[in-house]
Every structure is written in structure tokens, then in C-alpha cells.
PDB file of the backbone (N, CA, C, O) and the ligand in Angstrom, with CONECT records:
HET     ZN  A 101       1
ATOM      1  N   MET A   1      -1.206  20.623  -2.211  1.00  0.00           N
ATOM      2  CA  MET A   1      -0.384  20.505  -0.990  1.00  0.00           C
ATOM      3  C   MET A   1      -1.132  19.697   0.064  1.00  0.00           C
ATOM      4  O   MET A   1      -2.271  20.020   0.403  1.00  0.00           O
ATOM      5  N   PRO A   2      -0.515  18.677   0.567  1.00  0.00           N
ATOM      6  CA  PRO A   2      -1.212  17.853   1.556  1.00  0.00           C
ATOM      7  C   PRO A   2      -1.179  18.443   2.965  1.00  0.00           C
ATOM      8  O   PRO A   2      -0.220  19.113   3.350  1.00  0.00           O
ATOM      9  N   ILE A   3      -2.220  18.188   3.707  1.00  0.00           N
ATOM     10  CA  ILE A   3      -2.255  18.582   5.124  1.00  0.00           C
ATOM     11  C   ILE A   3      -1.946  17.326   5.938  1.00  0.00           C
ATOM     12  O   ILE A   3      -2.580  16.285   5.767  1.00  0.00           O
ATOM     13  N   TYR A   4      -0.965  17.446   6.819  1.00  0.00           N
ATOM     14  CA  TYR A   4      -0.577  16.312   7.649  1.00  0.00           C
ATOM     15  C   TYR A   4      -0.925  16.570   9.105  1.00  0.00           C
ATOM     16  O   TYR A   4      -0.953  17.711   9.566  1.00  0.00           O
ATOM     17  N   ASP A   5      -1.186  15.497   9.806  1.00  0.00           N
ATOM     18  CA  ASP A   5      -1.372  15.560  11.250  1.00  0.00           C
ATOM     19  C   ASP A   5      -0.027  15.277  11.905  1.00  0.00           C
ATOM     20  O   ASP A   5       0.637  14.288  11.594  1.00  0.00           O
ATOM     21  N   TYR A   6       0.359  16.157  12.814  1.00  0.00           N
ATOM     22  CA  TYR A   6       1.627  15.956  13.524  1.00  0.00           C
ATOM     23  C   TYR A   6       1.378  15.905  15.019  1.00  0.00           C
ATOM     24  O   TYR A   6       0.369  16.393  15.528  1.00  0.00           O
ATOM     25  N   HIS A   7       2.327  15.301  15.696  1.00  0.00           N
ATOM     26  CA  HIS A   7       2.309  15.252  17.152  1.00  0.00           C
ATOM     27  C   HIS A   7       3.707  15.653  17.591  1.00  0.00           C
ATOM     28  O   HIS A   7       4.684  14.967  17.294  1.00  0.00           O
ATOM     29  N   CYS A   8       3.793  16.782  18.307  1.00  0.00           N
ATOM     30  CA  CYS A   8       5.100  17.284  18.732  1.00  0.00           C
ATOM     31  C   CYS A   8       5.693  16.376  19.800  1.00  0.00           C
ATOM     32  O   CYS A   8       5.067  16.101  20.824  1.00  0.00           O
ATOM     33  N   GLN A   9       6.920  15.916  19.537  1.00  0.00           N
ATOM     34  CA  GLN A   9       7.565  15.012  20.495  1.00  0.00           C
ATOM     35  C   GLN A   9       8.191  15.780  21.645  1.00  0.00           C
ATOM     36  O   GLN A   9       8.519  15.194  22.676  1.00  0.00           O
ATOM     37  N   ALA A  10       8.362  17.097  21.479  1.00  0.00           N
ATOM     38  CA  ALA A  10       8.969  17.905  22.538  1.00  0.00           C
ATOM     39  C   ALA A  10       7.946  18.317  23.592  1.00  0.00           C
ATOM     40  O   ALA A  10       8.196  18.180  24.790  1.00  0.00           O
ATOM     41  N   CYS A  11       6.775  18.831  23.142  1.00  0.00           N
ATOM     42  CA  CYS A  11       5.784  19.315  24.113  1.00  0.00           C
ATOM     43  C   CYS A  11       4.465  18.555  24.069  1.00  0.00           C
ATOM     44  O   CYS A  11       3.578  18.792  24.888  1.00  0.00           O
ATOM     45  N   GLY A  12       4.337  17.624  23.094  1.00  0.00           N
ATOM     46  CA  GLY A  12       3.136  16.805  23.028  1.00  0.00           C
ATOM     47  C   GLY A  12       1.952  17.487  22.371  1.00  0.00           C
ATOM     48  O   GLY A  12       0.831  16.983  22.435  1.00  0.00           O
ATOM     49  N   HIS A  13       2.193  18.640  21.733  1.00  0.00           N
ATOM     50  CA  HIS A  13       1.110  19.396  21.101  1.00  0.00           C
ATOM     51  C   HIS A  13       0.710  18.742  19.775  1.00  0.00           C
ATOM     52  O   HIS A  13       1.553  18.578  18.893  1.00  0.00           O
ATOM     53  N   PRO A  14      -0.569  18.366  19.624  1.00  0.00           N
ATOM     54  CA  PRO A  14      -1.014  17.820  18.345  1.00  0.00           C
ATOM     55  C   PRO A  14      -1.513  18.929  17.426  1.00  0.00           C
ATOM     56  O   PRO A  14      -2.188  19.849  17.886  1.00  0.00           O
ATOM     57  N   PHE A  15      -1.193  18.857  16.139  1.00  0.00           N
ATOM     58  CA  PHE A  15      -1.646  19.900  15.212  1.00  0.00           C
ATOM     59  C   PHE A  15      -1.648  19.388  13.776  1.00  0.00           C
ATOM     60  O   PHE A  15      -1.010  18.393  13.435  1.00  0.00           O
ATOM     61  N   GLU A  16      -2.398  20.121  12.951  1.00  0.00           N
ATOM     62  CA  GLU A  16      -2.436  19.837  11.511  1.00  0.00           C
ATOM     63  C   GLU A  16      -1.617  20.891  10.817  1.00  0.00           C
ATOM     64  O   GLU A  16      -1.668  22.060  11.201  1.00  0.00           O
ATOM     65  N   MET A  17      -0.855  20.511   9.798  1.00  0.00           N
ATOM     66  CA  MET A  17      -0.068  21.507   9.084  1.00  0.00           C
ATOM     67  C   MET A  17      -0.032  21.216   7.601  1.00  0.00           C
ATOM     68  O   MET A  17       0.100  20.073   7.164  1.00  0.00           O
ATOM     69  N   LEU A  18      -0.156  22.293   6.842  1.00  0.00           N
ATOM     70  CA  LEU A  18      -0.039  22.229   5.394  1.00  0.00           C
ATOM     71  C   LEU A  18       1.447  22.292   5.082  1.00  0.00           C
ATOM     72  O   LEU A  18       2.099  23.291   5.388  1.00  0.00           O
ATOM     73  N   VAL A  19       1.990  21.251   4.483  1.00  0.00           N
ATOM     74  CA  VAL A  19       3.437  21.171   4.295  1.00  0.00           C
ATOM     75  C   VAL A  19       3.806  21.355   2.834  1.00  0.00           C
ATOM     76  O   VAL A  19       3.393  20.577   1.973  1.00  0.00           O
ATOM     77  N   ARG A  20       4.584  22.387   2.564  1.00  0.00           N
ATOM     78  CA  ARG A  20       5.094  22.610   1.209  1.00  0.00           C
ATOM     79  C   ARG A  20       6.271  21.672   0.975  1.00  0.00           C
ATOM     80  O   ARG A  20       7.011  21.343   1.902  1.00  0.00           O
ATOM     81  N   ALA A  21       6.435  21.247  -0.267  1.00  0.00           N
ATOM     82  CA  ALA A  21       7.541  20.355  -0.596  1.00  0.00           C
ATOM     83  C   ALA A  21       8.868  21.025  -0.252  1.00  0.00           C
ATOM     84  O   ALA A  21       9.093  22.177  -0.621  1.00  0.00           O
ATOM     85  N   GLY A  22       9.730  20.324   0.439  1.00  0.00           N
ATOM     86  CA  GLY A  22      11.051  20.835   0.763  1.00  0.00           C
ATOM     87  C   GLY A  22      11.134  21.624   2.046  1.00  0.00           C
ATOM     88  O   GLY A  22      12.232  21.942   2.503  1.00  0.00           O
ATOM     89  N   SER A  23       9.988  21.954   2.647  1.00  0.00           N
ATOM     90  CA  SER A  23      10.019  22.725   3.889  1.00  0.00           C
ATOM     91  C   SER A  23       9.857  21.796   5.085  1.00  0.00           C
ATOM     92  O   SER A  23       9.223  20.745   4.994  1.00  0.00           O
ATOM     93  N   THR A  24      10.438  22.201   6.198  1.00  0.00           N
ATOM     94  CA  THR A  24      10.358  21.393   7.412  1.00  0.00           C
ATOM     95  C   THR A  24       9.326  22.003   8.347  1.00  0.00           C
ATOM     96  O   THR A  24       9.460  23.164   8.733  1.00  0.00           O
ATOM     97  N   PRO A  25       8.308  21.255   8.715  1.00  0.00           N
ATOM     98  CA  PRO A  25       7.311  21.799   9.633  1.00  0.00           C
ATOM     99  C   PRO A  25       7.854  21.915  11.053  1.00  0.00           C
ATOM    100  O   PRO A  25       8.681  21.111  11.484  1.00  0.00           O
ATOM    101  N   ALA A  26       7.379  22.921  11.765  1.00  0.00           N
ATOM    102  CA  ALA A  26       7.778  23.120  13.160  1.00  0.00           C
ATOM    103  C   ALA A  26       6.532  23.245  14.029  1.00  0.00           C
ATOM    104  O   ALA A  26       5.483  23.693  13.565  1.00  0.00           O
ATOM    105  N   CYS A  27       6.654  22.854  15.267  1.00  0.00           N
ATOM    106  CA  CYS A  27       5.541  22.914  16.209  1.00  0.00           C
ATOM    107  C   CYS A  27       5.118  24.370  16.431  1.00  0.00           C
ATOM    108  O   CYS A  27       5.957  25.204  16.771  1.00  0.00           O
ATOM    109  N   PRO A  28       3.823  24.690  16.243  1.00  0.00           N
ATOM    110  CA  PRO A  28       3.361  26.066  16.462  1.00  0.00           C
ATOM    111  C   PRO A  28       3.372  26.450  17.940  1.00  0.00           C
ATOM    112  O   PRO A  28       3.277  27.630  18.278  1.00  0.00           O
ATOM    113  N   SER A  29       3.485  25.475  18.801  1.00  0.00           N
ATOM    114  CA  SER A  29       3.446  25.739  20.235  1.00  0.00           C
ATOM    115  C   SER A  29       4.838  26.033  20.799  1.00  0.00           C
ATOM    116  O   SER A  29       5.020  26.988  21.554  1.00  0.00           O
ATOM    117  N   CYS A  30       5.835  25.190  20.418  1.00  0.00           N
ATOM    118  CA  CYS A  30       7.165  25.362  21.002  1.00  0.00           C
ATOM    119  C   CYS A  30       8.264  25.551  19.951  1.00  0.00           C
ATOM    120  O   CYS A  30       9.409  25.834  20.303  1.00  0.00           O
ATOM    121  N   GLY A  31       7.926  25.396  18.662  1.00  0.00           N
ATOM    122  CA  GLY A  31       8.909  25.610  17.605  1.00  0.00           C
ATOM    123  C   GLY A  31       9.804  24.425  17.344  1.00  0.00           C
ATOM    124  O   GLY A  31      10.709  24.518  16.515  1.00  0.00           O
ATOM    125  N   SER A  32       9.589  23.320  18.015  1.00  0.00           N
ATOM    126  CA  SER A  32      10.423  22.140  17.812  1.00  0.00           C
ATOM    127  C   SER A  32      10.140  21.494  16.460  1.00  0.00           C
ATOM    128  O   SER A  32       9.009  21.509  15.973  1.00  0.00           O
ATOM    129  N   THR A  33      11.185  20.927  15.865  1.00  0.00           N
ATOM    130  CA  THR A  33      11.008  20.204  14.607  1.00  0.00           C
ATOM    131  C   THR A  33      11.044  18.693  14.837  1.00  0.00           C
ATOM    132  O   THR A  33      11.043  17.908  13.889  1.00  0.00           O
ATOM    133  N   ALA A  34      11.075  18.297  16.127  1.00  0.00           N
ATOM    134  CA  ALA A  34      11.010  16.870  16.467  1.00  0.00           C
ATOM    135  C   ALA A  34       9.543  16.465  16.462  1.00  0.00           C
ATOM    136  O   ALA A  34       8.890  16.405  17.504  1.00  0.00           O
ATOM    137  N   LEU A  35       9.040  16.189  15.257  1.00  0.00           N
ATOM    138  CA  LEU A  35       7.619  15.920  15.104  1.00  0.00           C
ATOM    139  C   LEU A  35       7.369  14.505  14.635  1.00  0.00           C
ATOM    140  O   LEU A  35       8.165  13.923  13.899  1.00  0.00           O
ATOM    141  N   GLN A  36       6.266  13.974  15.069  1.00  0.00           N
ATOM    142  CA  GLN A  36       5.857  12.648  14.633  1.00  0.00           C
ATOM    143  C   GLN A  36       4.682  12.845  13.679  1.00  0.00           C
ATOM    144  O   GLN A  36       3.667  13.434  14.050  1.00  0.00           O
ATOM    145  N   LYS A  37       4.824  12.356  12.461  1.00  0.00           N
ATOM    146  CA  LYS A  37       3.723  12.473  11.499  1.00  0.00           C
ATOM    147  C   LYS A  37       2.700  11.391  11.800  1.00  0.00           C
ATOM    148  O   LYS A  37       3.037  10.210  11.896  1.00  0.00           O
ATOM    149  N   CYS A  38       1.450  11.805  11.946  1.00  0.00           N
ATOM    150  CA  CYS A  38       0.393  10.849  12.271  1.00  0.00           C
ATOM    151  C   CYS A  38      -0.374  10.473  11.014  1.00  0.00           C
ATOM    152  O   CYS A  38      -0.386  11.208  10.027  1.00  0.00           O
ATOM    153  N   ILE A  39      -0.999   9.337  11.073  1.00  0.00           N
ATOM    154  CA  ILE A  39      -1.846   8.901   9.962  1.00  0.00           C
ATOM    155  C   ILE A  39      -3.121   9.731  10.030  1.00  0.00           C
ATOM    156  O   ILE A  39      -3.768   9.812  11.074  1.00  0.00           O
ATOM    157  N   SER A  40      -3.470  10.342   8.909  1.00  0.00           N
ATOM    158  CA  SER A  40      -4.648  11.199   8.892  1.00  0.00           C
ATOM    159  C   SER A  40      -5.921  10.360   8.930  1.00  0.00           C
ATOM    160  O   SER A  40      -5.888   9.146   8.725  1.00  0.00           O
ATOM    161  N   SER A  41      -7.032  11.021   9.192  1.00  0.00           N
ATOM    162  CA  SER A  41      -8.304  10.311   9.355  1.00  0.00           C
ATOM    163  C   SER A  41      -9.015  10.077   8.029  1.00  0.00           C
ATOM    164  O   SER A  41     -10.164   9.637   8.010  1.00  0.00           O
ATOM    165  N   ILE A  42      -8.333  10.371   6.907  1.00  0.00           N
ATOM    166  CA  ILE A  42      -8.936  10.130   5.585  1.00  0.00           C
ATOM    167  C   ILE A  42      -9.113   8.630   5.393  1.00  0.00           C
ATOM    168  O   ILE A  42      -8.258   7.843   5.799  1.00  0.00           O
ATOM    169  N   ALA A  43     -10.218   8.237   4.776  1.00  0.00           N
ATOM    170  CA  ALA A  43     -10.512   6.820   4.564  1.00  0.00           C
ATOM    171  C   ALA A  43      -9.392   6.173   3.764  1.00  0.00           C
ATOM    172  O   ALA A  43      -8.914   6.761   2.794  1.00  0.00           O
ATOM    173  N   PRO A  44      -8.958   4.962   4.153  1.00  0.00           N
ATOM    174  CA  PRO A  44      -7.902   4.279   3.405  1.00  0.00           C
ATOM    175  C   PRO A  44      -8.343   3.952   1.990  1.00  0.00           C
ATOM    176  O   PRO A  44      -9.533   3.785   1.725  1.00  0.00           O
ATOM    177  N   ALA A  45      -7.370   3.859   1.072  1.00  0.00           N
ATOM    178  CA  ALA A  45      -7.656   3.679  -0.350  1.00  0.00           C
ATOM    179  C   ALA A  45      -8.501   2.435  -0.602  1.00  0.00           C
ATOM    180  O   ALA A  45      -9.386   2.447  -1.457  1.00  0.00           O
ATOM    181  N   GLY A  46      -8.233   1.371   0.133  1.00  0.00           N
ATOM    182  CA  GLY A  46      -8.981   0.138  -0.050  1.00  0.00           C
ATOM    183  C   GLY A  46     -10.463   0.327   0.222  1.00  0.00           C
ATOM    184  O   GLY A  46     -11.312  -0.235  -0.470  1.00  0.00           O
ATOM    185  N   LYS A  47     -10.762   1.121   1.236  1.00  0.00           N
ATOM    186  CA  LYS A  47     -12.150   1.380   1.605  1.00  0.00           C
ATOM    187  C   LYS A  47     -12.838   2.206   0.524  1.00  0.00           C
ATOM    188  O   LYS A  47     -13.990   1.944   0.179  1.00  0.00           O
ATOM    189  N   ILE A  48     -12.129   3.208  -0.013  1.00  0.00           N
ATOM    190  CA  ILE A  48     -12.686   4.063  -1.063  1.00  0.00           C
ATOM    191  C   ILE A  48     -13.027   3.208  -2.283  1.00  0.00           C
ATOM    192  O   ILE A  48     -14.076   3.388  -2.900  1.00  0.00           O
ATOM    193  N   GLU A  49     -12.135   2.279  -2.625  1.00  0.00           N
ATOM    194  CA  GLU A  49     -12.370   1.400  -3.770  1.00  0.00           C
ATOM    195  C   GLU A  49     -13.607   0.532  -3.529  1.00  0.00           C
ATOM    196  O   GLU A  49     -14.387   0.294  -4.451  1.00  0.00           O
ATOM    197  N   ALA A  50     -13.783   0.066  -2.313  1.00  0.00           N
ATOM    198  CA  ALA A  50     -14.946  -0.760  -1.963  1.00  0.00           C
ATOM    199  C   ALA A  50     -16.228   0.051  -2.119  1.00  0.00           C
ATOM    200  O   ALA A  50     -17.230  -0.464  -2.614  1.00  0.00           O
ATOM    201  N   ILE A  51     -16.202   1.311  -1.702  1.00  0.00           N
ATOM    202  CA  ILE A  51     -17.364   2.195  -1.824  1.00  0.00           C
ATOM    203  C   ILE A  51     -17.676   2.412  -3.301  1.00  0.00           C
ATOM    204  O   ILE A  51     -18.835   2.370  -3.713  1.00  0.00           O
ATOM    205  N   ARG A  52     -16.631   2.645  -4.094  1.00  0.00           N
ATOM    206  CA  ARG A  52     -16.801   2.885  -5.527  1.00  0.00           C
ATOM    207  C   ARG A  52     -17.438   1.665  -6.208  1.00  0.00           C
ATOM    208  O   ARG A  52     -18.336   1.805  -7.038  1.00  0.00           O
ATOM    209  N   MET A  53     -16.957   0.468  -5.843  1.00  0.00           N
ATOM    210  CA  MET A  53     -17.498  -0.759  -6.426  1.00  0.00           C
ATOM    211  C   MET A  53     -18.967  -0.926  -6.048  1.00  0.00           C
ATOM    212  O   MET A  53     -19.772  -1.368  -6.867  1.00  0.00           O
ATOM    213  N   ALA A  54     -19.315  -0.578  -4.824  1.00  0.00           N
ATOM    214  CA  ALA A  54     -20.701  -0.683  -4.363  1.00  0.00           C
ATOM    215  C   ALA A  54     -21.589   0.254  -5.174  1.00  0.00           C
ATOM    216  O   ALA A  54     -22.701  -0.113  -5.556  1.00  0.00           O
ATOM    217  N   HIS A  55     -21.097   1.467  -5.436  1.00  0.00           N
ATOM    218  CA  HIS A  55     -21.857   2.437  -6.230  1.00  0.00           C
ATOM    219  C   HIS A  55     -22.060   1.913  -7.646  1.00  0.00           C
ATOM    220  O   HIS A  55     -23.141   2.069  -8.215  1.00  0.00           O
ATOM    221  N   ARG A  56     -21.027   1.290  -8.223  1.00  0.00           N
ATOM    222  CA  ARG A  56     -21.130   0.750  -9.579  1.00  0.00           C
ATOM    223  C   ARG A  56     -22.169  -0.355  -9.643  1.00  0.00           C
ATOM    224  O   ARG A  56     -22.940  -0.442 -10.599  1.00  0.00           O
ATOM    225  N   ARG A  57     -22.186  -1.200  -8.616  1.00  0.00           N
ATOM    226  CA  ARG A  57     -23.170  -2.296  -8.592  1.00  0.00           C
ATOM    227  C   ARG A  57     -24.583  -1.729  -8.549  1.00  0.00           C
ATOM    228  O   ARG A  57     -25.476  -2.227  -9.236  1.00  0.00           O
ATOM    229  N   VAL A  58     -24.788  -0.693  -7.747  1.00  0.00           N
ATOM    230  CA  VAL A  58     -26.103  -0.055  -7.629  1.00  0.00           C
ATOM    231  C   VAL A  58     -26.493   0.562  -8.963  1.00  0.00           C
ATOM    232  O   VAL A  58     -27.631   0.416  -9.410  1.00  0.00           O
ATOM    233  N   ALA A  59     -25.540   1.261  -9.608  1.00  0.00           N
ATOM    234  CA  ALA A  59     -25.799   1.922 -10.889  1.00  0.00           C
ATOM    235  C   ALA A  59     -26.160   0.881 -11.951  1.00  0.00           C
ATOM    236  O   ALA A  59     -27.070   1.099 -12.751  1.00  0.00           O
ATOM    237  N   ALA A  60     -25.452  -0.244 -11.958  1.00  0.00           N
ATOM    238  CA  ALA A  60     -25.717  -1.305 -12.929  1.00  0.00           C
ATOM    239  C   ALA A  60     -27.102  -1.911 -12.692  1.00  0.00           C
ATOM    240  O   ALA A  60     -27.833  -2.200 -13.639  1.00  0.00           O
ATOM    241  N   ALA A  61     -27.448  -2.100 -11.423  1.00  0.00           N
ATOM    242  CA  ALA A  61     -28.736  -2.688 -11.076  1.00  0.00           C
ATOM    243  C   ALA A  61     -29.887  -1.772 -11.477  1.00  0.00           C
ATOM    244  O   ALA A  61     -30.956  -2.234 -11.876  1.00  0.00           O
ATOM    245  N   GLN A  62     -29.650  -0.466 -11.366  1.00  0.00           N
ATOM    246  CA  GLN A  62     -30.707   0.500 -11.685  1.00  0.00           C
ATOM    247  C   GLN A  62     -30.722   0.854 -13.169  1.00  0.00           C
ATOM    248  O   GLN A  62     -31.603   1.583 -13.622  1.00  0.00           O
ATOM    249  N   GLY A  63     -29.742   0.338 -13.937  1.00  0.00           N
ATOM    250  CA  GLY A  63     -29.708   0.584 -15.368  1.00  0.00           C
ATOM    251  C   GLY A  63     -29.417   2.022 -15.732  1.00  0.00           C
ATOM    252  O   GLY A  63     -30.082   2.597 -16.593  1.00  0.00           O
ATOM    253  N   HIS A  64     -28.438   2.598 -15.086  1.00  0.00           N
ATOM    254  CA  HIS A  64     -28.060   3.976 -15.417  1.00  0.00           C
ATOM    255  C   HIS A  64     -27.540   4.056 -16.849  1.00  0.00           C
ATOM    256  O   HIS A  64     -26.992   3.086 -17.371  1.00  0.00           O
ATOM    257  N   PHE A  65     -27.712   5.204 -17.472  1.00  0.00           N
ATOM    258  CA  PHE A  65     -27.269   5.405 -18.850  1.00  0.00           C
ATOM    259  C   PHE A  65     -25.971   6.203 -18.922  1.00  0.00           C
ATOM    260  O   PHE A  65     -25.662   6.821 -19.941  1.00  0.00           O
ATOM    261  N   ASP A  66     -25.223   6.180 -17.833  1.00  0.00           N
ATOM    262  CA  ASP A  66     -24.017   7.002 -17.758  1.00  0.00           C
ATOM    263  C   ASP A  66     -23.000   6.655 -18.839  1.00  0.00           C
ATOM    264  O   ASP A  66     -22.195   7.504 -19.222  1.00  0.00           O
ATOM    265  N   HIS A  67     -23.023   5.419 -19.334  1.00  0.00           N
ATOM    266  CA  HIS A  67     -22.042   5.009 -20.331  1.00  0.00           C
ATOM    267  C   HIS A  67     -22.522   5.302 -21.750  1.00  0.00           C
ATOM    268  O   HIS A  67     -21.824   4.990 -22.715  1.00  0.00           O
ATOM    269  N   TYR A  68     -23.695   5.894 -21.884  1.00  0.00           N
ATOM    270  CA  TYR A  68     -24.188   6.285 -23.209  1.00  0.00           C
ATOM    271  C   TYR A  68     -23.877   7.753 -23.452  1.00  0.00           C
ATOM    272  O   TYR A  68     -23.762   8.533 -22.507  1.00  0.00           O
ATOM    273  N   SER A  69     -23.743   8.128 -24.712  1.00  0.00           N
ATOM    274  CA  SER A  69     -23.580   9.535 -25.049  1.00  0.00           C
ATOM    275  C   SER A  69     -24.943  10.210 -24.925  1.00  0.00           C
ATOM    276  O   SER A  69     -25.967   9.530 -24.981  1.00  0.00           O
ATOM    277  N   PRO A  70     -24.979  11.538 -24.759  1.00  0.00           N
ATOM    278  CA  PRO A  70     -26.266  12.241 -24.587  1.00  0.00           C
ATOM    279  C   PRO A  70     -27.248  11.964 -25.719  1.00  0.00           C
ATOM    280  O   PRO A  70     -28.444  11.818 -25.470  1.00  0.00           O
ATOM    281  N   SER A  71     -26.758  11.888 -26.979  1.00  0.00           N
ATOM    282  CA  SER A  71     -27.666  11.648 -28.111  1.00  0.00           C
ATOM    283  C   SER A  71     -28.227  10.231 -28.064  1.00  0.00           C
ATOM    284  O   SER A  71     -29.406  10.023 -28.348  1.00  0.00           O
ATOM    285  N   ASP A  72     -27.387   9.246 -27.704  1.00  0.00           N
ATOM    286  CA  ASP A  72     -27.854   7.872 -27.590  1.00  0.00           C
ATOM    287  C   ASP A  72     -28.877   7.749 -26.465  1.00  0.00           C
ATOM    288  O   ASP A  72     -29.860   7.015 -26.565  1.00  0.00           O
ATOM    289  N   LYS A  73     -28.611   8.492 -25.393  1.00  0.00           N
ATOM    290  CA  LYS A  73     -29.505   8.465 -24.240  1.00  0.00           C
ATOM    291  C   LYS A  73     -30.880   8.985 -24.664  1.00  0.00           C
ATOM    292  O   LYS A  73     -31.907   8.411 -24.301  1.00  0.00           O
ATOM    293  N   ALA A  74     -30.892  10.071 -25.431  1.00  0.00           N
ATOM    294  CA  ALA A  74     -32.142  10.672 -25.911  1.00  0.00           C
ATOM    295  C   ALA A  74     -32.904   9.675 -26.770  1.00  0.00           C
ATOM    296  O   ALA A  74     -34.124   9.551 -26.658  1.00  0.00           O
ATOM    297  N   LYS A  75     -32.159   8.945 -27.653  1.00  0.00           N
ATOM    298  CA  LYS A  75     -32.786   7.944 -28.526  1.00  0.00           C
ATOM    299  C   LYS A  75     -33.429   6.828 -27.706  1.00  0.00           C
ATOM    300  O   LYS A  75     -34.545   6.388 -27.981  1.00  0.00           O
ATOM    301  N   LEU A  76     -32.682   6.383 -26.681  1.00  0.00           N
ATOM    302  CA  LEU A  76     -33.187   5.307 -25.822  1.00  0.00           C
ATOM    303  C   LEU A  76     -34.465   5.739 -25.123  1.00  0.00           C
ATOM    304  O   LEU A  76     -35.444   4.995 -25.071  1.00  0.00           O
ATOM    305  N   LEU A  77     -34.440   6.961 -24.583  1.00  0.00           N
ATOM    306  CA  LEU A  77     -35.604   7.467 -23.860  1.00  0.00           C
ATOM    307  C   LEU A  77     -36.778   7.657 -24.811  1.00  0.00           C
ATOM    308  O   LEU A  77     -37.926   7.401 -24.449  1.00  0.00           O
ATOM    309  N   GLN A  78     -36.482   8.110 -26.042  1.00  0.00           N
ATOM    310  CA  GLN A  78     -37.516   8.314 -27.062  1.00  0.00           C
ATOM    311  C   GLN A  78     -38.150   6.954 -27.406  1.00  0.00           C
ATOM    312  O   GLN A  78     -39.368   6.825 -27.524  1.00  0.00           O
ATOM    313  N   GLY A  79     -37.278   5.949 -27.561  1.00  0.00           N
ATOM    314  CA  GLY A  79     -37.746   4.611 -27.892  1.00  0.00           C
ATOM    315  C   GLY A  79     -38.664   4.053 -26.823  1.00  0.00           C
ATOM    316  O   GLY A  79     -39.654   3.389 -27.131  1.00  0.00           O
ATOM    317  N   LYS A  80     -38.337   4.324 -25.558  1.00  0.00           N
ATOM    318  CA  LYS A  80     -39.175   3.838 -24.454  1.00  0.00           C
ATOM    319  C   LYS A  80     -40.553   4.474 -24.502  1.00  0.00           C
ATOM    320  O   LYS A  80     -41.564   3.817 -24.252  1.00  0.00           O
ATOM    321  N   LYS A  81     -40.579   5.773 -24.828  1.00  0.00           N
ATOM    322  CA  LYS A  81     -41.855   6.493 -24.859  1.00  0.00           C
ATOM    323  C   LYS A  81     -42.781   5.917 -25.926  1.00  0.00           C
ATOM    324  O   LYS A  81     -43.996   5.856 -25.736  1.00  0.00           O
ATOM    325  N   ASN A  82     -42.196   5.492 -27.058  1.00  0.00           N
ATOM    326  CA  ASN A  82     -43.014   5.019 -28.172  1.00  0.00           C
ATOM    327  C   ASN A  82     -43.598   3.633 -27.940  1.00  0.00           C
ATOM    328  O   ASN A  82     -44.573   3.250 -28.587  1.00  0.00           O
ATOM    329  N   ILE A  83     -42.998   2.874 -27.008  1.00  0.00           N
ATOM    330  CA  ILE A  83     -43.482   1.502 -26.766  1.00  0.00           C
ATOM    331  C   ILE A  83     -44.827   1.527 -26.028  1.00  0.00           C
ATOM    332  O   ILE A  83     -45.391   0.473 -25.736  1.00  0.00           O
TER     333      ILE A  83
HETATM  334 ZN    ZN A 101       5.907  21.475  20.565  1.00  0.00          ZN2+
END
């Protein structure tokens, strides 16, 4: 269930509300349903993707073994020790 930021158009009260599908949110201050849904402060999807790409570049540069299976990883580490 998503939490939305609302701004009451009747009394100007700002609030966050958990909205169930099919239900109409009402202002906790005055009970009005004349509400303006605000954009939440969660990072936009484009920004999240940029962060993810940056993490992947760092992981690739550091040579992470995340794409190997645990047994392959063990073999690789064993091989390094023997050199
Ligand atoms: Zn209100």
C-alpha cells in the first residue's frame, strides 16, 4: 500500500496517508475530501537508475565475483592462493 502526501484544499492541512485501493482519503483535520495529492519526496526513478549504474561501474572496476556461483568463486579464490 502506498503512502501519499496530501494537501487539504479546504483547510490547508498537509498530511501523509496510507491509501487502500478503492478508498477515498479524507483530511484528518477537517474531514474534507477535497485533497491535492503531492509528489512524494522519494527519489525519481531516473535518479535511482543512475545510482544503480554507478554502483555497477564500481563493482566492475573492483572485480566483484557477484556473477559467479559460490563454488566457482571458491575455485577462483583457491586458484589465486596457489599462484
Ligand atoms: Zn482539511
